[in-house]
C-alpha positions as CSV (number, residue, x, y, z in Angstrom):
1,X,-15.5,-9.7,16.6
2,X,-15.2,-6.0,16.4
3,X,-16.7,-3.7,13.7
4,X,-13.7,-1.4,13.7
5,X,-10.0,-1.5,14.8
6,X,-7.3,1.1,14.7
7,X,-3.7,-0.1,14.2
8,X,-0.7,2.1,14.7
9,X,2.6,0.7,13.2
10,X,6.0,1.9,14.1
11,X,9.2,1.9,16.1
12,X,9.4,4.4,18.9
13,X,13.2,4.2,18.8
14,X,13.5,5.5,15.3
15,X,12.3,9.1,15.3
16,X,9.5,9.7,12.9
17,X,8.8,6.0,12.6
18,X,6.9,6.3,15.9
19,X,4.1,8.3,14.3
20,X,1.7,5.4,14.0
21,X,2.3,4.3,17.6
22,X,1.8,7.8,18.9
23,X,-1.5,8.3,17.0
24,X,-2.7,5.0,18.4
25,X,-1.8,6.1,22.0
26,X,-3.7,9.4,21.6
27,X,-6.7,7.6,20.1
28,X,-6.9,5.1,23.0
29,X,-7.9,8.0,25.2
30,X,-10.7,9.3,22.9
31,X,-12.3,6.4,21.1
32,X,-15.1,4.3,22.6
33,X,-13.9,1.3,24.6
34,X,-15.4,-1.1,22.1
35,X,-13.0,0.0,19.4
36,X,-9.7,-1.8,19.9
37,X,-6.6,0.3,19.4
38,X,-3.5,-1.8,18.6
39,X,0.2,-0.9,18.6
40,X,2.2,-3.0,16.1
41,X,6.0,-3.0,15.8
42,X,5.8,-4.1,12.1
43,X,4.9,-7.8,12.6
44,X,2.7,-8.9,9.7
45,X,1.3,-11.9,11.6
46,X,0.1,-9.6,14.5
47,X,-1.3,-7.2,11.9
48,X,-3.3,-9.9,10.2
49,X,-4.6,-11.2,13.6
50,X,-5.7,-7.7,14.6
51,X,-7.8,-7.1,11.4
52,X,-9.2,-10.5,10.8
53,X,-13.0,-10.4,10.7
54,X,-13.2,-6.7,11.2
55,X,-15.5,-4.5,9.2
56,X,-13.1,-1.5,9.0
57,X,-9.4,-1.6,9.8
58,X,-7.6,1.8,10.0
59,X,-3.8,1.4,9.8
60,X,-1.4,4.2,10.4
61,X,2.3,4.1,9.4
62,X,5.2,6.3,8.5
63,X,6.7,6.3,5.0
64,X,9.3,8.0,2.8
65,X,7.9,8.8,-0.6
66,X,9.5,12.2,-1.4
67,X,6.6,14.4,-0.3
68,X,7.3,17.1,2.4
69,X,7.7,15.7,6.0
70,X,4.4,15.6,7.8
71,X,2.3,15.0,4.7
72,X,-0.6,12.7,5.5
73,X,-2.2,10.5,2.9
74,X,-5.1,8.1,2.9
75,X,-5.2,5.0,0.7
76,X,-8.2,2.7,0.5
77,X,-6.5,-0.7,0.3
78,X,-9.7,-2.8,0.5
79,X,-13.2,-1.5,0.3
80,X,-15.6,0.3,-2.1
81,X,-12.9,2.6,-3.6
82,X,-10.3,-0.1,-4.1
83,X,-9.8,-2.8,-6.8
84,X,-11.7,-6.0,-6.0
85,X,-9.8,-7.9,-3.2
86,X,-7.2,-5.2,-3.1
87,X,-5.7,-6.6,-6.3
88,X,-3.1,-4.5,-7.9
89,X,-2.6,-2.3,-4.8
90,X,0.9,-1.1,-4.2
91,X,2.1,0.7,-1.1
92,X,3.7,4.1,-1.0
93,X,7.5,3.9,-1.4
94,X,9.2,2.6,1.7
95,X,12.8,3.3,2.6
96,X,15.4,0.6,2.0
97,X,16.4,1.0,5.6
98,X,12.9,0.5,7.0
99,X,12.6,-0.6,10.6
100,X,9.9,-3.1,9.5
101,X,11.3,-6.4,8.2
102,X,8.0,-6.9,6.2
103,X,5.5,-4.2,5.3
104,X,1.8,-3.7,5.0
105,X,1.8,-4.9,1.4
106,X,3.2,-8.2,2.7
107,X,0.5,-8.5,5.3
108,X,-2.2,-7.7,2.8
109,X,-0.8,-10.4,0.4
110,X,-0.5,-13.0,3.2
111,X,-4.0,-12.0,4.5
112,X,-5.4,-12.5,1.0
113,X,-3.9,-16.0,0.8
114,X,-5.1,-17.0,4.2
115,X,-8.6,-15.4,3.7
116,X,-8.0,-13.2,6.7
117,X,-8.6,-9.6,5.5
118,X,-11.0,-7.0,6.9
119,X,-13.9,-5.9,4.8
120,X,-12.4,-2.5,4.5
121,X,-8.8,-1.4,5.0
122,X,-7.8,2.3,5.1
123,X,-4.1,3.1,5.3
124,X,-3.1,6.5,6.6
125,X,0.6,7.3,6.0
126,X,2.6,10.1,7.5
127,X,5.7,11.3,5.6
128,X,8.7,11.0,7.8
129,X,12.0,12.8,7.7
130,X,14.3,11.3,10.4
131,X,14.4,7.6,11.1
132,X,17.7,7.6,13.0
133,X,18.1,5.4,16.0
134,X,17.2,7.5,19.1
135,X,16.1,10.5,17.0
136,X,13.2,12.5,18.3
137,X,10.0,12.9,16.3
138,X,10.4,15.9,14.0
139,X,8.1,19.0,14.4
140,X,6.3,18.4,11.1
141,X,5.5,14.9,12.0
142,X,4.4,15.9,15.5
143,X,1.9,18.3,13.9
144,X,0.7,15.6,11.5
145,X,0.2,13.2,14.5
146,X,-2.3,15.7,16.0
147,X,-4.2,16.3,12.8
148,X,-4.3,12.6,12.0
149,X,-5.6,11.7,15.5
150,X,-8.5,14.1,15.0
151,X,-9.2,12.7,11.5
152,X,-9.3,9.1,12.6
153,X,-11.3,9.9,15.8
154,X,-13.9,11.6,13.5
155,X,-14.1,8.6,11.3
156,X,-14.6,6.1,14.1
157,X,-16.9,8.0,16.4
158,X,-19.9,8.2,14.1
159,X,-19.9,4.5,13.5
160,X,-20.7,3.9,17.2
161,X,-24.3,5.0,16.7
162,X,-25.0,2.2,14.2
């Protein structure tokens, strides 16, 4: 099993919701080949499969929480800076019209029940603005995608020397 995995979540047909997928695609070109980069359309079962047995899972998704578009946040869902077992963790606010039938919180809850969680789970969120069908990614989110790609690449690369 892998020590690390990067998982980008999104829907490329819904504007800013593509951010996680676009970060994953950029990272695929810069990360070491032994670090899997997974694109996920919002399927919790595939998410659980991708992170099971992994030391560190980095998940990237788009949210609407009321902060300015393009705002990037990190939340340690599981790991040293989180409550034991991720207990009590609540995700950032998600839109009622989310393109994901179930969210990351659902996958974490199911993974906990099935005993299929990574040792550490870091969630990076990008604040989206336009989730319209066929909409392009907004400029603020495009900028955030570049910054987030650099951030995640910097986190993953040093682990290679272990």
